[in-house]
LUMMI-215959 format. One record per residue (C-alpha): residue number from 1; chain; x, y, z. Coordinates in Angstrom, 1 decimal, m for minus. Last residue first. Example, Ala and Ser with C-alpha at 12.3 -4.5 7.8 and 13.67 -1.06 7.14 Angstrom:
REM LUMMI-215959
+-------+-------+--------+--------+--------+
! nutor ! marvo !      x !      y !      z !
+-------+-------+--------+--------+--------+
!     2 !     A !   13.7 !   m1.1 !    7.1 !
!     1 !     A !   12.3 !   m4.5 !    7.8 !
+-------+-------+--------+--------+--------+
This chain:
REM LUMMI-215959
+-------+-------+--------+--------+--------+
! nutor ! marvo !      x !      y !      z !
+-------+-------+--------+--------+--------+
!   358 !     A !  253.8 !  142.6 !  102.4 !
!   357 !     A !  257.3 !  143.5 !  103.6 !
!   356 !     A !  259.0 !  140.2 !  102.7 !
!   355 !     A !  260.6 !  141.7 !   99.6 !
!   354 !     A !  260.1 !  145.5 !   99.6 !
!   353 !     A !  263.8 !  146.4 !   98.9 !
!   352 !     A !  264.0 !  143.9 !   96.1 !
!   351 !     A !  260.8 !  145.0 !   94.5 !
!   350 !     A !  262.0 !  148.6 !   94.7 !
!   349 !     A !  265.3 !  147.7 !   93.1 !
!   348 !     A !  263.4 !  145.7 !   90.4 !
!   347 !     A !  261.1 !  148.7 !   89.7 !
!   346 !     A !  264.1 !  151.0 !   89.5 !
!   345 !     A !  265.7 !  148.6 !   87.0 !
!   344 !     A !  262.6 !  148.5 !   84.8 !
!   343 !     A !  262.4 !  152.3 !   85.0 !
!   342 !     A !  266.0 !  152.6 !   83.8 !
!   341 !     A !  265.4 !  150.1 !   81.0 !
!   340 !     A !  263.0 !  151.9 !   78.7 !
!   339 !     A !  261.0 !  149.1 !   77.0 !
!   338 !     A !  262.1 !  148.0 !   73.5 !
!   337 !     A !  260.4 !  144.6 !   73.3 !
!   336 !     A !  263.8 !  142.8 !   73.6 !
!   335 !     A !  264.8 !  144.9 !   76.6 !
!   334 !     A !  261.7 !  144.0 !   78.5 !
!   333 !     A !  262.3 !  140.3 !   77.8 !
!   332 !     A !  265.9 !  140.8 !   79.0 !
!   331 !     A !  264.8 !  142.4 !   82.3 !
!   330 !     A !  262.0 !  140.0 !   83.1 !
!   329 !     A !  264.3 !  137.0 !   82.4 !
!   328 !     A !  266.9 !  138.3 !   84.9 !
!   327 !     A !  264.2 !  138.9 !   87.5 !
!   326 !     A !  262.9 !  135.4 !   87.1 !
!   325 !     A !  266.4 !  134.0 !   87.6 !
!   324 !     A !  266.8 !  136.0 !   90.8 !
!   323 !     A !  263.5 !  134.6 !   92.1 !
!   322 !     A !  264.7 !  131.1 !   91.3 !
!   321 !     A !  268.0 !  131.9 !   93.0 !
!   320 !     A !  266.4 !  133.0 !   96.3 !
!   319 !     A !  265.9 !  136.7 !   96.8 !
!   318 !     A !  266.6 !  138.5 !  100.1 !
!   317 !     A !  270.2 !  137.7 !  101.1 !
!   316 !     A !  271.2 !  138.8 !  104.6 !
!   315 !     A !  272.9 !  141.7 !  106.2 !
!   314 !     A !  272.7 !  142.4 !  110.0 !
!   313 !     A !  276.1 !  144.2 !  109.5 !
!   312 !     A !  278.3 !  142.3 !  112.0 !
!   311 !     A !  276.3 !  139.0 !  112.5 !
!   310 !     A !  275.0 !  138.5 !  109.0 !
!   309 !     A !  278.1 !  140.1 !  107.4 !
!   308 !     A !  280.4 !  137.7 !  109.4 !
!   307 !     A !  278.2 !  134.7 !  108.7 !
!   306 !     A !  278.6 !  135.3 !  104.9 !
!   305 !     A !  280.4 !  132.0 !  104.2 !
!   304 !     A !  281.1 !  131.8 !  100.4 !
!   303 !     A !  281.0 !  128.9 !   98.0 !
!   302 !     A !  283.1 !  127.5 !   95.2 !
!   301 !     A !  283.3 !  124.2 !   93.4 !
!   300 !     A !  284.6 !  123.5 !   89.9 !
!   299 !     A !  287.2 !  126.3 !   89.8 !
!   298 !     A !  288.2 !  127.2 !   86.2 !
!   297 !     A !  291.4 !  125.9 !   84.5 !
!   296 !     A !  291.5 !  126.2 !   80.8 !
!   295 !     A !  289.6 !  123.5 !   78.9 !
!   294 !     A !  290.8 !  123.1 !   75.3 !
!   293 !     A !  288.1 !  123.0 !   72.6 !
!   292 !     A !  284.5 !  122.0 !   72.4 !
!   291 !     A !  281.6 !  123.6 !   74.3 !
!   290 !     A !  279.0 !  121.1 !   75.6 !
!   289 !     A !  275.6 !  122.0 !   74.2 !
!   288 !     A !  272.6 !  122.6 !   76.4 !
!   287 !     A !  269.0 !  122.7 !   75.1 !
!   286 !     A !  266.5 !  124.3 !   77.5 !
!   285 !     A !  262.8 !  123.8 !   76.9 !
!   284 !     A !  261.1 !  127.2 !   76.6 !
!   283 !     A !  259.0 !  129.5 !   78.7 !
!   282 !     A !  261.5 !  132.2 !   79.5 !
!   281 !     A !  261.1 !  131.4 !   83.2 !
!   280 !     A !  261.8 !  127.7 !   82.3 !
!   279 !     A !  264.8 !  128.6 !   80.3 !
!   278 !     A !  266.4 !  130.7 !   83.1 !
!   277 !     A !  265.6 !  127.8 !   85.5 !
!   276 !     A !  267.3 !  125.2 !   83.3 !
!   275 !     A !  270.3 !  127.3 !   82.8 !
!   274 !     A !  270.6 !  127.8 !   86.5 !
!   273 !     A !  270.5 !  124.0 !   87.2 !
!   272 !     A !  273.2 !  123.3 !   84.5 !
!   271 !     A !  275.6 !  125.8 !   85.9 !
!   270 !     A !  275.3 !  124.1 !   89.3 !
!   269 !     A !  273.8 !  125.6 !   92.4 !
!   268 !     A !  274.8 !  127.5 !   95.6 !
!   267 !     A !  271.3 !  128.8 !   96.3 !
!   266 !     A !  270.7 !  126.3 !   99.1 !
!   265 !     A !  273.7 !  127.6 !  100.9 !
!   264 !     A !  272.3 !  131.1 !  101.2 !
!   263 !     A !  273.9 !  133.6 !   98.9 !
!   262 !     A !  277.2 !  135.5 !   99.3 !
!   261 !     A !  278.4 !  138.8 !  100.6 !
!   260 !     A !  281.8 !  138.2 !  102.2 !
!   259 !     A !  283.5 !  141.1 !  104.1 !
!   258 !     A !  287.1 !  142.0 !  104.7 !
!   257 !     A !  288.1 !  144.7 !  107.3 !
!   256 !     A !  287.4 !  148.3 !  108.3 !
!   255 !     A !  284.1 !  147.8 !  110.2 !
!   254 !     A !  285.2 !  148.5 !  113.8 !
!   253 !     A !  287.7 !  151.3 !  113.3 !
!   252 !     A !  285.8 !  153.1 !  110.6 !
!   251 !     A !  282.7 !  153.5 !  112.8 !
!   250 !     A !  279.9 !  155.7 !  111.4 !
!   249 !     A !  281.3 !  156.1 !  107.9 !
!   248 !     A !  282.3 !  152.4 !  107.8 !
!   247 !     A !  278.8 !  151.4 !  108.8 !
!   246 !     A !  277.2 !  153.4 !  106.0 !
!   245 !     A !  279.7 !  152.0 !  103.5 !
!   244 !     A !  278.9 !  148.4 !  104.7 !
!   243 !     A !  275.2 !  148.9 !  104.1 !
!   242 !     A !  275.9 !  150.2 !  100.6 !
!   241 !     A !  278.3 !  147.3 !   99.8 !
!   240 !     A !  275.8 !  144.7 !  101.2 !
!   239 !     A !  272.9 !  146.1 !   99.2 !
!   238 !     A !  275.1 !  145.9 !   96.1 !
!   237 !     A !  275.9 !  142.2 !   97.0 !
!   236 !     A !  272.2 !  141.3 !   96.8 !
!   235 !     A !  271.2 !  143.6 !   94.0 !
!   234 !     A !  273.3 !  141.7 !   91.5 !
!   233 !     A !  271.2 !  138.6 !   91.9 !
!   232 !     A !  273.1 !  135.7 !   93.4 !
!   231 !     A !  274.9 !  132.6 !   92.3 !
!   230 !     A !  277.4 !  131.0 !   94.7 !
!   229 !     A !  278.9 !  128.6 !   92.0 !
!   228 !     A !  278.9 !  124.9 !   91.3 !
!   227 !     A !  280.5 !  123.5 !   88.2 !
!   226 !     A !  278.4 !  120.7 !   86.7 !
!   225 !     A !  277.8 !  122.3 !   83.3 !
!   224 !     A !  281.5 !  123.3 !   82.7 !
!   223 !     A !  282.0 !  124.9 !   79.3 !
!   222 !     A !  278.4 !  125.3 !   78.2 !
!   221 !     A !  277.1 !  126.6 !   74.9 !
!   220 !     A !  273.3 !  127.1 !   75.1 !
!   219 !     A !  271.6 !  125.4 !   72.1 !
!   218 !     A !  270.4 !  127.9 !   69.5 !
!   217 !     A !  267.1 !  129.7 !   68.9 !
!   216 !     A !  268.9 !  133.0 !   68.6 !
!   215 !     A !  267.0 !  134.6 !   71.5 !
!   214 !     A !  267.7 !  131.5 !   73.7 !
!   213 !     A !  271.3 !  131.3 !   72.6 !
!   212 !     A !  271.9 !  135.0 !   73.3 !
!   211 !     A !  270.2 !  134.8 !   76.7 !
!   210 !     A !  272.2 !  131.8 !   77.8 !
!   209 !     A !  275.6 !  133.3 !   76.6 !
!   208 !     A !  274.8 !  136.6 !   78.3 !
!   207 !     A !  273.8 !  134.8 !   81.5 !
!   206 !     A !  276.9 !  132.5 !   81.6 !
!   205 !     A !  279.8 !  134.8 !   81.1 !
!   204 !     A !  282.4 !  134.3 !   78.3 !
!   203 !     A !  281.7 !  137.7 !   76.8 !
!   202 !     A !  280.2 !  140.5 !   78.9 !
!   201 !     A !  276.6 !  141.4 !   78.0 !
!   200 !     A !  275.2 !  141.9 !   81.5 !
!   199 !     A !  272.2 !  144.3 !   81.5 !
!   198 !     A !  269.8 !  142.3 !   83.6 !
!   197 !     A !  271.1 !  140.3 !   86.5 !
!   196 !     A !  273.5 !  137.6 !   87.7 !
!   195 !     A !  276.3 !  137.9 !   90.2 !
!   194 !     A !  278.7 !  135.1 !   91.0 !
!   193 !     A !  279.6 !  135.5 !   94.7 !
!   192 !     A !  280.7 !  138.7 !   96.4 !
!   191 !     A !  283.8 !  139.7 !   98.2 !
!   190 !     A !  283.9 !  143.2 !   99.7 !
!   189 !     A !  287.1 !  145.0 !  100.9 !
!   188 !     A !  287.2 !  147.7 !  103.5 !
!   187 !     A !  288.5 !  151.1 !  104.4 !
!   186 !     A !  286.6 !  153.5 !  106.7 !
!   185 !     A !  289.0 !  156.4 !  107.3 !
!   184 !     A !  291.7 !  157.1 !  109.9 !
!   183 !     A !  294.4 !  159.4 !  108.5 !
!   182 !     A !  296.0 !  160.4 !  111.8 !
!   181 !     A !  295.7 !  156.9 !  113.3 !
!   180 !     A !  294.8 !  154.5 !  110.5 !
!   179 !     A !  294.5 !  154.7 !  106.7 !
!   178 !     A !  298.1 !  154.7 !  105.5 !
!   177 !     A !  300.1 !  151.6 !  106.4 !
!   176 !     A !  297.6 !  149.1 !  107.8 !
!   175 !     A !  294.8 !  150.0 !  105.4 !
!   174 !     A !  297.2 !  150.2 !  102.5 !
!   173 !     A !  298.6 !  146.8 !  103.3 !
!   172 !     A !  295.2 !  145.1 !  103.7 !
!   171 !     A !  294.0 !  146.6 !  100.4 !
!   170 !     A !  297.1 !  145.6 !   98.6 !
!   169 !     A !  296.7 !  142.0 !   99.9 !
!   168 !     A !  293.1 !  141.9 !   98.7 !
!   167 !     A !  294.2 !  143.2 !   95.3 !
!   166 !     A !  296.7 !  140.4 !   95.1 !
!   165 !     A !  294.0 !  137.8 !   95.7 !
!   164 !     A !  292.0 !  139.6 !   92.9 !
!   163 !     A !  295.0 !  139.3 !   90.6 !
!   162 !     A !  295.3 !  135.6 !   91.4 !
!   161 !     A !  291.7 !  134.9 !   90.5 !
!   160 !     A !  292.1 !  136.7 !   87.2 !
!   159 !     A !  295.5 !  135.2 !   86.4 !
!   158 !     A !  294.4 !  131.6 !   87.1 !
!   157 !     A !  295.4 !  129.4 !   90.0 !
!   156 !     A !  294.4 !  131.9 !   92.7 !
!   155 !     A !  295.4 !  133.2 !   96.1 !
!   154 !     A !  293.8 !  134.4 !   99.3 !
!   153 !     A !  294.1 !  132.4 !  102.6 !
!   152 !     A !  290.9 !  131.9 !  104.7 !
!   151 !     A !  290.1 !  134.5 !  107.4 !
!   150 !     A !  287.3 !  136.0 !  105.4 !
!   149 !     A !  285.5 !  132.6 !  105.3 !
!   148 !     A !  285.2 !  130.2 !  102.4 !
!   147 !     A !  282.4 !  127.7 !  102.1 !
!   146 !     A !  282.7 !  124.0 !  102.9 !
!   145 !     A !  283.0 !  121.4 !  100.2 !
!   144 !     A !  286.6 !  121.7 !   99.3 !
!   143 !     A !  287.9 !  122.7 !   95.9 !
!   142 !     A !  291.1 !  124.1 !   97.5 !
!   141 !     A !  290.4 !  127.6 !   96.2 !
!   140 !     A !  293.0 !  130.1 !   97.4 !
!   139 !     A !  290.4 !  132.8 !   97.8 !
!   138 !     A !  290.2 !  135.9 !   95.5 !
!   137 !     A !  287.6 !  134.1 !   93.4 !
!   136 !     A !  284.9 !  135.4 !   95.7 !
!   135 !     A !  285.6 !  138.7 !   94.1 !
!   134 !     A !  287.1 !  142.2 !   94.7 !
!   133 !     A !  285.0 !  145.3 !   95.5 !
!   132 !     A !  287.1 !  147.9 !   97.3 !
!   131 !     A !  285.0 !  150.0 !   99.6 !
!   130 !     A !  286.6 !  153.3 !  100.5 !
!   129 !     A !  285.1 !  155.7 !  103.1 !
!   128 !     A !  286.1 !  159.2 !  104.3 !
!   127 !     A !  287.7 !  160.7 !  101.2 !
!   126 !     A !  289.4 !  164.0 !  101.8 !
!   125 !     A !  292.2 !  163.3 !   99.3 !
!   124 !     A !  295.8 !  162.4 !   99.3 !
!   123 !     A !  295.4 !  158.8 !  100.4 !
!   122 !     A !  292.3 !  158.4 !   98.2 !
!   121 !     A !  294.4 !  159.0 !   95.1 !
!   120 !     A !  296.9 !  156.5 !   96.2 !
!   119 !     A !  294.1 !  154.0 !   96.9 !
!   118 !     A !  292.7 !  154.4 !   93.4 !
!   117 !     A !  296.2 !  154.0 !   91.9 !
!   116 !     A !  296.9 !  150.9 !   93.9 !
!   115 !     A !  293.7 !  149.4 !   92.6 !
!   114 !     A !  294.7 !  150.1 !   89.1 !
!   113 !     A !  298.1 !  148.5 !   89.9 !
!   112 !     A !  296.4 !  145.2 !   91.0 !
!   111 !     A !  293.3 !  144.7 !   88.9 !
!   110 !     A !  294.2 !  146.8 !   85.9 !
!   109 !     A !  297.9 !  146.0 !   85.5 !
!   108 !     A !  297.3 !  142.4 !   86.6 !
!   107 !     A !  294.6 !  141.9 !   83.9 !
!   106 !     A !  296.6 !  143.8 !   81.3 !
!   105 !     A !  299.6 !  141.6 !   81.8 !
!   104 !     A !  297.5 !  138.4 !   81.9 !
!   103 !     A !  295.9 !  139.1 !   78.5 !
!   102 !     A !  294.6 !  135.9 !   76.9 !
!   101 !     A !  294.5 !  134.0 !   80.1 !
!   100 !     A !  292.9 !  136.9 !   81.9 !
!    99 !     A !  290.2 !  137.1 !   79.2 !
!    98 !     A !  289.1 !  133.6 !   80.2 !
!    97 !     A !  288.5 !  134.7 !   83.8 !
!    96 !     A !  286.6 !  137.8 !   82.9 !
!    95 !     A !  286.5 !  140.8 !   85.4 !
!    94 !     A !  289.2 !  143.2 !   84.2 !
!    93 !     A !  288.4 !  145.7 !   86.9 !
!    92 !     A !  286.6 !  149.0 !   87.9 !
!    91 !     A !  284.5 !  148.3 !   91.0 !
!    90 !     A !  286.0 !  150.7 !   93.5 !
!    89 !     A !  283.2 !  152.2 !   95.5 !
!    88 !     A !  284.4 !  155.5 !   96.9 !
!    87 !     A !  282.8 !  157.7 !   99.5 !
!    86 !     A !  283.2 !  161.5 !  100.3 !
!    85 !     A !  284.3 !  162.2 !   96.7 !
!    84 !     A !  286.1 !  165.4 !   95.5 !
!    83 !     A !  284.8 !  165.2 !   91.9 !
!    82 !     A !  287.6 !  167.1 !   90.1 !
!    81 !     A !  290.5 !  166.2 !   92.4 !
!    80 !     A !  289.4 !  162.6 !   92.6 !
!    79 !     A !  289.1 !  162.3 !   88.8 !
!    78 !     A !  292.5 !  164.1 !   88.3 !
!    77 !     A !  294.1 !  161.6 !   90.7 !
!    76 !     A !  292.7 !  158.7 !   88.7 !
!    75 !     A !  294.0 !  160.0 !   85.4 !
!    74 !     A !  297.4 !  160.8 !   87.0 !
!    73 !     A !  297.7 !  157.2 !   88.1 !
!    72 !     A !  297.1 !  155.7 !   84.7 !
!    71 !     A !  296.0 !  152.0 !   84.9 !
!    70 !     A !  292.7 !  153.4 !   86.1 !
!    69 !     A !  291.9 !  154.3 !   82.5 !
!    68 !     A !  289.6 !  157.2 !   81.9 !
!    67 !     A !  286.1 !  158.3 !   81.0 !
!    66 !     A !  284.4 !  160.6 !   83.5 !
!    65 !     A !  280.7 !  160.8 !   84.2 !
!    64 !     A !  279.6 !  163.4 !   86.7 !
!    63 !     A !  276.0 !  162.3 !   87.3 !
!    62 !     A !  272.5 !  163.3 !   86.3 !
!    61 !     A !  272.2 !  161.1 !   83.3 !
!    60 !     A !  275.3 !  158.9 !   82.9 !
!    59 !     A !  273.4 !  155.7 !   83.7 !
!    58 !     A !  271.0 !  156.3 !   80.7 !
!    57 !     A !  269.6 !  152.8 !   81.2 !
!    56 !     A !  270.3 !  151.6 !   77.7 !
!    55 !     A !  273.6 !  153.5 !   77.5 !
!    54 !     A !  275.3 !  152.2 !   80.6 !
!    53 !     A !  273.5 !  148.8 !   80.4 !
!    52 !     A !  275.4 !  147.8 !   77.2 !
!    51 !     A !  274.5 !  146.9 !   73.7 !
!    50 !     A !  277.2 !  146.9 !   72.4 !
!    49 !     A !  280.1 !  145.9 !   74.6 !
!    48 !     A !  283.1 !  147.4 !   76.4 !
!    47 !     A !  281.4 !  150.6 !   77.7 !
!    46 !     A !  283.8 !  153.5 !   77.8 !
!    45 !     A !  286.6 !  153.2 !   80.3 !
!    44 !     A !  285.7 !  154.1 !   83.9 !
!    43 !     A !  285.4 !  156.9 !   86.4 !
!    42 !     A !  281.9 !  157.8 !   87.8 !
!    41 !     A !  280.6 !  160.5 !   90.0 !
!    40 !     A !  277.4 !  160.5 !   92.0 !
!    39 !     A !  275.7 !  163.1 !   94.1 !
!    38 !     A !  273.5 !  160.8 !   96.2 !
!    37 !     A !  269.7 !  161.3 !   96.3 !
!    36 !     A !  268.6 !  157.8 !   97.2 !
!    35 !     A !  267.5 !  156.9 !   93.6 !
!    34 !     A !  270.8 !  158.3 !   92.4 !
!    33 !     A !  272.6 !  155.7 !   94.5 !
!    32 !     A !  270.4 !  152.9 !   93.2 !
!    31 !     A !  271.0 !  153.9 !   89.6 !
!    30 !     A !  274.7 !  154.2 !   90.2 !
!    29 !     A !  274.9 !  150.7 !   91.7 !
!    28 !     A !  273.1 !  149.1 !   88.8 !
!    27 !     A !  275.5 !  150.7 !   86.3 !
!    26 !     A !  278.5 !  149.7 !   88.4 !
!    25 !     A !  277.4 !  146.0 !   88.3 !
!    24 !     A !  277.1 !  145.9 !   84.5 !
!    23 !     A !  279.9 !  148.2 !   83.6 !
!    22 !     A !  280.0 !  151.9 !   82.7 !
!    21 !     A !  280.3 !  152.9 !   86.4 !
!    20 !     A !  283.6 !  151.0 !   86.8 !
!    19 !     A !  284.9 !  153.4 !   89.5 !
!    18 !     A !  282.0 !  154.7 !   91.5 !
!    17 !     A !  282.6 !  158.0 !   93.3 !
!    16 !     A !  280.0 !  159.1 !   95.9 !
!    15 !     A !  279.4 !  162.6 !   97.0 !
!    14 !     A !  276.8 !  162.4 !   99.7 !
!    13 !     A !  273.8 !  164.7 !   98.9 !
!    12 !     A !  271.2 !  162.3 !  100.4 !
!    11 !     A !  273.0 !  159.0 !  101.1 !
!    10 !     A !  272.3 !  158.9 !  104.8 !
!     9 !     A !  268.6 !  159.6 !  104.2 !
!     8 !     A !  268.3 !  156.1 !  102.6 !
!     7 !     A !  269.3 !  154.5 !  106.0 !
!     6 !     A !  270.1 !  150.8 !  105.4 !
!     5 !     A !  269.3 !  147.9 !  107.5 !
!     4 !     A !  267.6 !  146.2 !  104.5 !
!     3 !     A !  264.2 !  146.7 !  106.1 !
!     2 !     A !  265.1 !  150.4 !  106.4 !
!     1 !     A !  264.8 !  150.6 !  102.7 !
+-------+-------+--------+--------+--------+
């Protein structure tokens, strides 16, 4: 683990609250934290899909799992009062672009006011570190060819992206207003690329659509085959969030800011390319089918500049996109033969940690 720049001993017995622990990304984070000996609490709505990684990987086992809606301030405060976290990773969100068109009010309520509620609970608690996980889509995307840096303006042309830009503004305001001087804590936001990995069944996302089509013997429905995204395995940004939290604990003044965790430039690939690699690792010839119907706005080109994380945290991606695609296929193939999923996830975490150490 030290090869990642992380200190696994740091996490032993730390009380870590993960909002959104019933989701895809939150489930992976909880399993990694448990592996390092953290005392983990979770606050989230029940899983939104069946199947889901929360139940398959027994994410609730050995943690304080709380179901509740972050849109309710008292629910969030009660979770903080009950668990008394040292560190908070805020991942709970409405995370689907197309869903934000169907329910913009719910999207803003969750992604903006839900974030305010988490920060309000932190403001009256003994928390020492907060990492707010937003999105690469928080940037005001100009569709330009160079990657976005932390100093670039936030914004958004769809409700989801806009809500994440708003969440970044809320983070900056709370940090400046409440978490300095007498209440100095480590308080940062983290912006990742498009994560892929086992256990994602969210609707309108590429990997669940690809896997469902492959398993059903159907062509893959594709909305924007030539759109380019900063794809990365879910373990890449999670390693960044964990490393950032350690640094925030040690030096909240230096590290309390915004951080990008994106892939290397040669892993910023098109939707079509990733579908082809998933199919190749599965051992089939891909068939892609353009999806009919109206085309709501989605960014065509998006990339992140992670130079700040490389220089300031000594963080760097470990798996190229082809290796990430192979891990995705390994996970879903294991699921389809009925393998227990928590050991598979721990094996992939160990493989990720040990990459390049042979």
